[in-house]
LUMGU-525117 format. One record per residue (C-alpha): x, y, z; residue in three letters. Coordinates in Angstrom, 1 decimal. Example, Ala and Ser with C-alpha at 12.3 -4.5 7.8 and 13.67 -1.06 7.14 Angstrom:
+--------+--------+--------+------+
|   east |  north |     up | rest |
+--------+--------+--------+------+
|   12.3 |   -4.5 |    7.8 |  ala |
|   13.7 |   -1.1 |    7.1 |  ser |
+--------+--------+--------+------+
***
This chain:
+--------+--------+--------+------+
|   east |  north |     up | rest |
+--------+--------+--------+------+
|   12.0 |  -64.1 |   78.0 |  unk |
|   15.3 |  -63.1 |   79.7 |  unk |
|   16.4 |  -59.6 |   80.5 |  unk |
|   19.9 |  -58.3 |   81.4 |  unk |
|   19.6 |  -57.2 |   85.0 |  unk |
|   22.3 |  -54.6 |   84.5 |  unk |
|   19.5 |  -52.6 |   82.9 |  unk |
|   17.7 |  -52.1 |   86.2 |  unk |
|   20.0 |  -49.4 |   87.6 |  unk |
|   20.3 |  -51.1 |   90.9 |  unk |
|   16.5 |  -51.4 |   91.5 |  unk |
|   16.3 |  -54.6 |   93.6 |  unk |
|   12.5 |  -55.0 |   93.3 |  unk |
|   12.7 |  -54.9 |   89.5 |  unk |
|   15.5 |  -57.4 |   89.5 |  unk |
|   13.6 |  -59.7 |   91.8 |  unk |
|   10.5 |  -59.4 |   89.5 |  unk |
|   12.4 |  -60.5 |   86.4 |  unk |
|   13.6 |  -63.6 |   88.4 |  unk |
|   10.1 |  -64.5 |   89.6 |  unk |
|    9.2 |  -67.9 |   88.0 |  unk |
|    5.6 |  -67.0 |   87.5 |  unk |
|    6.5 |  -63.8 |   85.8 |  unk |
|    9.1 |  -65.5 |   83.6 |  unk |
|    6.4 |  -68.0 |   82.5 |  unk |
|    4.0 |  -65.1 |   81.7 |  unk |
|    6.6 |  -63.4 |   79.6 |  unk |
|    7.9 |  -66.5 |   77.8 |  unk |
|    4.8 |  -66.7 |   75.6 |  unk |
|    5.4 |  -66.6 |   71.9 |  unk |
|    2.7 |  -63.9 |   71.4 |  unk |
|    2.8 |  -60.5 |   73.1 |  unk |
|    1.2 |  -60.5 |   76.6 |  unk |
|   -2.1 |  -58.4 |   76.3 |  unk |
|   -3.3 |  -55.8 |   78.8 |  unk |
|   -5.8 |  -58.2 |   80.5 |  unk |
|   -3.1 |  -60.8 |   81.1 |  unk |
|   -0.6 |  -58.3 |   82.3 |  unk |
|   -3.0 |  -56.6 |   84.8 |  unk |
|   -4.3 |  -60.0 |   86.1 |  unk |
|   -0.8 |  -61.1 |   87.0 |  unk |
|    0.0 |  -57.9 |   88.8 |  unk |
|   -3.3 |  -58.1 |   90.7 |  unk |
|   -2.2 |  -61.5 |   91.9 |  unk |
|    1.2 |  -60.3 |   92.9 |  unk |
|    0.5 |  -56.8 |   94.3 |  unk |
|    3.9 |  -56.3 |   95.8 |  unk |
|    5.3 |  -55.7 |   92.4 |  unk |
|    2.7 |  -53.0 |   91.4 |  unk |
|    5.3 |  -50.3 |   92.1 |  unk |
|    7.3 |  -51.4 |   89.1 |  unk |
|    4.4 |  -52.4 |   86.9 |  unk |
|    4.9 |  -49.7 |   84.3 |  unk |
|    8.6 |  -50.0 |   84.1 |  unk |
|    8.4 |  -53.8 |   83.9 |  unk |
|    5.9 |  -53.6 |   81.0 |  unk |
|    8.1 |  -51.3 |   79.0 |  unk |
|   11.1 |  -53.4 |   79.6 |  unk |
|    9.3 |  -56.5 |   78.6 |  unk |
|    7.8 |  -55.0 |   75.5 |  unk |
|   11.2 |  -53.7 |   74.4 |  unk |
|   12.8 |  -57.2 |   74.8 |  unk |
|    9.8 |  -58.8 |   73.0 |  unk |
|   10.1 |  -56.5 |   70.0 |  unk |
|   13.8 |  -56.9 |   69.9 |  unk |
|   13.5 |  -60.6 |   69.9 |  unk |
|   10.9 |  -60.6 |   67.1 |  unk |
|   13.0 |  -58.4 |   64.8 |  unk |
|   16.4 |  -59.9 |   65.6 |  unk |
|   17.6 |  -62.7 |   63.2 |  unk |
|   21.2 |  -63.0 |   64.3 |  unk |
|   23.7 |  -61.5 |   66.8 |  unk |
|   25.0 |  -59.0 |   64.3 |  unk |
|   21.6 |  -57.5 |   63.7 |  unk |
|   20.9 |  -57.5 |   67.5 |  unk |
|   24.0 |  -55.3 |   68.0 |  unk |
|   22.9 |  -53.0 |   65.2 |  unk |
|   19.4 |  -52.6 |   66.7 |  unk |
|   20.7 |  -51.7 |   70.2 |  unk |
|   23.4 |  -49.4 |   68.7 |  unk |
|   20.8 |  -47.6 |   66.7 |  unk |
|   18.6 |  -47.2 |   69.7 |  unk |
|   21.4 |  -45.7 |   71.8 |  unk |
|   22.5 |  -43.4 |   69.0 |  unk |
|   19.0 |  -42.1 |   68.7 |  unk |
|   18.7 |  -41.4 |   72.3 |  unk |
|   22.2 |  -39.7 |   72.4 |  unk |
|   21.2 |  -37.4 |   69.6 |  unk |
|   18.0 |  -36.5 |   71.4 |  unk |
|   19.6 |  -35.7 |   74.8 |  unk |
|   23.3 |  -36.1 |   75.1 |  unk |
|   23.6 |  -35.0 |   78.6 |  unk |
|   21.1 |  -37.5 |   80.0 |  unk |
|   21.8 |  -40.8 |   78.1 |  unk |
|   25.0 |  -42.7 |   78.6 |  unk |
|   26.8 |  -44.4 |   75.7 |  unk |
|   25.9 |  -47.8 |   77.0 |  unk |
|   22.2 |  -48.6 |   77.2 |  unk |
|   22.6 |  -50.8 |   80.2 |  unk |
|   23.8 |  -47.8 |   82.2 |  unk |
|   20.5 |  -46.0 |   82.1 |  unk |
|   18.9 |  -45.5 |   85.6 |  unk |
|   15.5 |  -46.7 |   86.3 |  unk |
|   14.0 |  -43.2 |   86.3 |  unk |
|   15.3 |  -42.7 |   82.8 |  unk |
|   13.4 |  -45.9 |   81.6 |  unk |
|   10.2 |  -44.2 |   82.5 |  unk |
|   11.0 |  -41.2 |   80.3 |  unk |
|   12.5 |  -43.2 |   77.3 |  unk |
|   10.6 |  -46.5 |   77.2 |  unk |
|    8.1 |  -45.3 |   74.6 |  unk |
|   10.9 |  -44.0 |   72.4 |  unk |
|   12.8 |  -47.3 |   72.7 |  unk |
|    9.9 |  -49.3 |   71.6 |  unk |
|    9.1 |  -46.9 |   68.7 |  unk |
|   12.8 |  -47.1 |   67.6 |  unk |
|   12.7 |  -50.9 |   67.7 |  unk |
|    9.6 |  -50.9 |   65.5 |  unk |
|   11.4 |  -48.5 |   63.1 |  unk |
|   14.4 |  -50.7 |   63.1 |  unk |
|   12.3 |  -53.6 |   62.1 |  unk |
|   10.8 |  -51.6 |   59.2 |  unk |
|   14.3 |  -50.4 |   58.0 |  unk |
|   15.6 |  -54.0 |   58.3 |  unk |
|   12.8 |  -55.4 |   56.2 |  unk |
|   13.1 |  -52.6 |   53.7 |  unk |
|   16.9 |  -52.7 |   53.3 |  unk |
|   18.5 |  -55.7 |   55.0 |  unk |
|   16.1 |  -58.4 |   54.0 |  unk |
|   16.9 |  -59.6 |   50.5 |  unk |
|   14.1 |  -58.8 |   48.1 |  unk |
|   14.1 |  -61.3 |   45.2 |  unk |
|   12.3 |  -60.9 |   41.9 |  unk |
|   12.6 |  -63.4 |   39.0 |  unk |
|   10.6 |  -63.5 |   35.8 |  unk |
|   10.1 |  -66.7 |   33.6 |  unk |
|    8.4 |  -67.1 |   30.3 |  unk |
|    7.6 |  -69.8 |   27.7 |  unk |
|    6.7 |  -69.7 |   24.0 |  unk |
|    5.9 |  -72.9 |   22.3 |  unk |
|    7.0 |  -75.5 |   24.9 |  unk |
|    6.3 |  -76.0 |   28.6 |  unk |
|    9.2 |  -75.5 |   31.1 |  unk |
|   10.1 |  -76.9 |   34.5 |  unk |
|   11.5 |  -74.2 |   36.8 |  unk |
|   13.0 |  -74.4 |   40.3 |  unk |
|   12.0 |  -71.3 |   42.1 |  unk |
|   14.4 |  -69.6 |   44.5 |  unk |
|   12.6 |  -71.0 |   47.6 |  unk |
|   12.9 |  -74.6 |   46.3 |  unk |
|    9.3 |  -74.8 |   45.0 |  unk |
|    8.9 |  -76.3 |   41.5 |  unk |
|    6.9 |  -74.5 |   38.8 |  unk |
|    5.9 |  -76.2 |   35.5 |  unk |
|    5.0 |  -73.3 |   33.2 |  unk |
|    2.8 |  -74.2 |   30.3 |  unk |
|    3.4 |  -72.8 |   26.8 |  unk |
|    2.7 |  -69.1 |   26.2 |  unk |
|    2.7 |  -68.3 |   29.9 |  unk |
|    4.7 |  -65.9 |   32.1 |  unk |
|    5.4 |  -65.9 |   35.9 |  unk |
|    7.2 |  -63.4 |   38.2 |  unk |
|    8.4 |  -64.7 |   41.5 |  unk |
|    9.0 |  -62.3 |   44.5 |  unk |
|    9.8 |  -62.9 |   48.0 |  unk |
|   10.8 |  -61.0 |   51.1 |  unk |
|   11.4 |  -62.1 |   54.8 |  unk |
|    7.7 |  -62.8 |   55.4 |  unk |
|    6.0 |  -64.1 |   52.3 |  unk |
|    6.4 |  -65.6 |   48.7 |  unk |
|    4.3 |  -64.4 |   45.8 |  unk |
|    3.9 |  -65.5 |   42.2 |  unk |
|    2.3 |  -63.3 |   39.6 |  unk |
|    1.1 |  -65.8 |   36.9 |  unk |
|   -0.3 |  -65.1 |   33.5 |  unk |
|   -1.3 |  -68.2 |   31.5 |  unk |
|   -1.1 |  -71.7 |   33.1 |  unk |
|    1.2 |  -73.2 |   35.6 |  unk |
|    1.5 |  -76.3 |   37.9 |  unk |
|    3.1 |  -75.7 |   41.3 |  unk |
|    4.7 |  -78.0 |   43.9 |  unk |
|    5.2 |  -75.6 |   46.8 |  unk |
|    7.7 |  -76.3 |   49.5 |  unk |
|    6.8 |  -75.7 |   53.1 |  unk |
|    8.8 |  -72.9 |   54.8 |  unk |
|    8.8 |  -71.6 |   58.4 |  unk |
|    9.5 |  -67.9 |   59.3 |  unk |
|    9.6 |  -66.7 |   62.9 |  unk |
|    7.8 |  -69.9 |   64.0 |  unk |
|    4.9 |  -69.6 |   61.4 |  unk |
|    4.3 |  -71.0 |   58.0 |  unk |
|    5.7 |  -68.7 |   55.3 |  unk |
|    2.8 |  -67.9 |   53.0 |  unk |
|    2.9 |  -68.6 |   49.2 |  unk |
|    0.4 |  -66.6 |   47.2 |  unk |
|   -0.4 |  -66.8 |   43.5 |  unk |
|   -2.2 |  -63.7 |   42.2 |  unk |
|   -3.1 |  -61.9 |   39.1 |  unk |
|   -6.1 |  -60.0 |   37.8 |  unk |
|   -8.4 |  -60.6 |   40.7 |  unk |
|   -7.8 |  -64.3 |   41.1 |  unk |
|   -5.8 |  -65.1 |   44.3 |  unk |
|   -4.7 |  -68.5 |   45.6 |  unk |
|   -3.2 |  -68.8 |   49.0 |  unk |
|   -1.3 |  -72.0 |   49.3 |  unk |
|   -2.1 |  -74.1 |   52.4 |  unk |
|   -0.8 |  -77.3 |   50.8 |  unk |
|    1.4 |  -78.3 |   48.0 |  unk |
|    0.4 |  -79.5 |   44.5 |  unk |
|   -2.1 |  -77.6 |   42.3 |  unk |
|   -2.7 |  -76.2 |   38.8 |  unk |
|   -3.7 |  -72.7 |   38.0 |  unk |
|   -5.0 |  -71.1 |   34.8 |  unk |
|   -5.2 |  -67.3 |   34.8 |  unk |
|   -6.0 |  -65.8 |   31.4 |  unk |
|   -8.5 |  -63.1 |   30.3 |  unk |
|  -11.1 |  -65.9 |   29.4 |  unk |
|  -10.3 |  -68.6 |   32.0 |  unk |
|   -9.6 |  -68.4 |   35.7 |  unk |
|   -9.3 |  -71.9 |   37.2 |  unk |
|   -7.6 |  -73.8 |   40.1 |  unk |
|   -7.2 |  -77.6 |   40.2 |  unk |
|   -5.9 |  -79.0 |   43.4 |  unk |
|   -4.1 |  -82.4 |   43.4 |  unk |
|   -2.7 |  -82.5 |   47.0 |  unk |
|   -2.9 |  -80.5 |   50.2 |  unk |
|   -5.1 |  -77.5 |   50.5 |  unk |
|   -5.5 |  -74.0 |   49.0 |  unk |
|   -7.8 |  -71.1 |   49.4 |  unk |
|   -9.0 |  -69.7 |   46.1 |  unk |
|  -10.4 |  -66.2 |   46.0 |  unk |
|  -11.9 |  -63.9 |   43.5 |  unk |
|  -13.2 |  -60.4 |   44.1 |  unk |
|  -13.3 |  -60.8 |   47.8 |  unk |
|  -15.0 |  -64.2 |   47.8 |  unk |
|  -13.0 |  -67.2 |   49.0 |  unk |
|  -13.3 |  -71.0 |   48.8 |  unk |
|  -11.2 |  -73.6 |   50.6 |  unk |
|  -10.5 |  -76.5 |   48.2 |  unk |
|  -10.0 |  -80.2 |   48.8 |  unk |
|   -7.7 |  -82.5 |   46.8 |  unk |
|   -9.2 |  -83.6 |   43.5 |  unk |
|  -11.4 |  -80.4 |   43.3 |  unk |
|  -11.5 |  -77.9 |   40.4 |  unk |
|  -12.9 |  -74.4 |   40.7 |  unk |
|  -13.3 |  -71.8 |   38.1 |  unk |
|  -14.6 |  -68.2 |   37.8 |  unk |
|  -18.0 |  -68.3 |   36.1 |  unk |
|  -19.6 |  -64.9 |   35.5 |  unk |
|  -17.6 |  -63.4 |   38.3 |  unk |
|  -18.3 |  -66.2 |   40.9 |  unk |
|  -16.2 |  -69.0 |   42.0 |  unk |
|  -17.8 |  -72.4 |   41.3 |  unk |
|  -16.7 |  -76.0 |   41.5 |  unk |
|  -16.5 |  -77.9 |   38.3 |  unk |
|  -17.6 |  -81.6 |   37.9 |  unk |
|  -14.2 |  -82.7 |   36.7 |  unk |
|  -11.2 |  -84.2 |   38.6 |  unk |
|   -8.1 |  -82.2 |   39.0 |  unk |
|   -5.9 |  -85.0 |   37.6 |  unk |
|   -7.5 |  -84.4 |   34.2 |  unk |
|   -6.9 |  -80.7 |   34.2 |  unk |
|   -3.3 |  -81.2 |   35.2 |  unk |
|   -2.5 |  -83.7 |   32.5 |  unk |
|   -0.5 |  -81.2 |   30.5 |  unk |
|    2.1 |  -81.3 |   33.2 |  unk |
|    2.5 |  -85.1 |   33.4 |  unk |
|    2.0 |  -85.7 |   29.6 |  unk |
|   -0.6 |  -88.3 |   30.3 |  unk |
|   -4.4 |  -88.1 |   30.4 |  unk |
|   -5.2 |  -90.7 |   33.0 |  unk |
|   -8.8 |  -92.0 |   32.7 |  unk |
|  -10.1 |  -93.8 |   35.8 |  unk |
|  -13.8 |  -94.4 |   35.4 |  unk |
|  -14.0 |  -91.1 |   33.7 |  unk |
|  -17.2 |  -89.9 |   32.2 |  unk |
|  -17.6 |  -88.4 |   28.8 |  unk |
|  -19.0 |  -85.3 |   30.5 |  unk |
|  -15.6 |  -84.8 |   32.3 |  unk |
|  -13.7 |  -85.4 |   29.1 |  unk |
|  -15.7 |  -82.6 |   27.3 |  unk |
|  -15.0 |  -80.2 |   30.2 |  unk |
|  -11.3 |  -81.2 |   29.9 |  unk |
|  -11.3 |  -80.6 |   26.2 |  unk |
|  -12.8 |  -77.1 |   26.5 |  unk |
|  -10.3 |  -76.1 |   29.2 |  unk |
|   -7.3 |  -77.6 |   27.4 |  unk |
|   -7.9 |  -76.5 |   23.8 |  unk |
|   -9.8 |  -73.3 |   24.7 |  unk |
|  -12.7 |  -74.2 |   22.4 |  unk |
|  -16.3 |  -75.1 |   22.9 |  unk |
|  -17.5 |  -78.7 |   22.3 |  unk |
|  -20.8 |  -78.6 |   20.4 |  unk |
|  -23.1 |  -81.5 |   19.8 |  unk |
|  -26.2 |  -83.3 |   21.0 |  unk |
|  -25.5 |  -86.6 |   22.7 |  unk |
|  -27.9 |  -88.8 |   24.7 |  unk |
|  -27.6 |  -88.2 |   28.4 |  unk |
|  -26.8 |  -91.8 |   28.9 |  unk |
|  -23.7 |  -91.4 |   26.8 |  unk |
|  -22.5 |  -88.5 |   28.9 |  unk |
|  -22.4 |  -90.8 |   31.9 |  unk |
|  -20.5 |  -93.6 |   30.3 |  unk |
|  -17.2 |  -94.2 |   32.0 |  unk |
|  -13.9 |  -95.6 |   30.7 |  unk |
|  -10.4 |  -96.1 |   32.0 |  unk |
|   -7.1 |  -95.9 |   30.2 |  unk |
|   -4.2 |  -93.6 |   29.5 |  unk |
|   -3.7 |  -91.2 |   26.6 |  unk |
|   -0.6 |  -89.4 |   25.6 |  unk |
|   -1.5 |  -85.7 |   25.3 |  unk |
|    1.5 |  -84.5 |   23.3 |  unk |
|   -0.4 |  -84.5 |   20.0 |  unk |
|   -4.0 |  -83.2 |   19.8 |  unk |
|   -4.9 |  -85.3 |   16.7 |  unk |
|   -4.0 |  -88.5 |   18.6 |  unk |
|   -5.9 |  -87.4 |   21.7 |  unk |
|   -9.1 |  -86.7 |   19.8 |  unk |
|   -8.9 |  -90.0 |   18.0 |  unk |
|   -8.2 |  -91.9 |   21.2 |  unk |
|  -11.2 |  -90.3 |   23.0 |  unk |
|  -13.5 |  -91.1 |   20.0 |  unk |
|  -12.4 |  -94.8 |   20.1 |  unk |
|  -12.9 |  -95.1 |   23.8 |  unk |
|  -16.2 |  -93.3 |   24.1 |  unk |
|  -17.6 |  -94.4 |   20.7 |  unk |
|  -17.9 |  -90.8 |   19.4 |  unk |
|  -16.5 |  -88.9 |   16.4 |  unk |
|  -14.9 |  -85.5 |   17.0 |  unk |
|  -14.0 |  -82.9 |   14.4 |  unk |
|  -12.3 |  -79.6 |   14.9 |  unk |
|  -13.9 |  -76.5 |   13.4 |  unk |
|  -12.4 |  -73.0 |   13.3 |  unk |
|  -13.8 |  -72.0 |   16.8 |  unk |
|  -15.2 |  -75.2 |   18.2 |  unk |
|  -15.3 |  -79.0 |   18.2 |  unk |
|  -18.2 |  -81.0 |   16.7 |  unk |
|  -19.0 |  -84.3 |   18.6 |  unk |
|  -21.6 |  -86.9 |   17.7 |  unk |
|  -22.1 |  -90.6 |   18.1 |  unk |
|  -20.0 |  -92.8 |   15.8 |  unk |
|  -22.5 |  -95.7 |   15.6 |  unk |
+--------+--------+--------+------+
***
């Protein structure tokens, strides 16, 4: 971290300190130097103890300035605001140019400078940072949407989503079902978070491709690629690719079904790869929001098949499942009946 030596008011010891290689290495860290590190360094270099306090305040001011500054224009605005604040507080003491402050004045005003820097950051985030909010909705058809950050959202029918972002994070409020491919973004050297949240269910995106259902009756996350942290009512679960979790009686639980099945509405194809009948029944209940009722031998539930089924028409899907698994499926008003066809 470099500091303009004009600020030192002619104090040679302070200027020498800010040229000391070991001190420059200490203050070049990406995180703020803590009290222990700071004191340890000055204990090792006792000749600089006389300017310890002033150096700390100068360093902190420059650190906070560097963390809130995003371009030269804003840098100038921050410093102009600080000087204006000080001039209003005590016009006869503070000169119009910040670098003309004498070293004794730094002792008096360092705390104010840091506080004003923090205030400038808050004002900047509230006013200067663009706050974006976009709402999307579907009725009878799914829709592919490119979000403002470049992420792709496939919104299933009868679903709504509101996207918001500021300088530090991205958030999606989702009601219904959506499939997301989230783009990676870096902000101030750190990954910019993407959070999907509504009605207690919260998904923090650590990876990229996943499906989420968030309705009054079903809360589910199916992860295809990368990593996400699913949370509900204060409890969290880090998911791996291929896993599906849902909220069952207020608790997050893993479901014995592959994520690729749950996400088939997005691709349009139900891709069976040694898929058990048990998995298909779970998929049917999640997809059509109806219970599957029937008594089948446990051996049949473990039967696996492979193949691809177009999911665009429910009637064709049910007939194809029946043919592959040797079962008959009939739709009743509030459930499906399933039984052996042989």
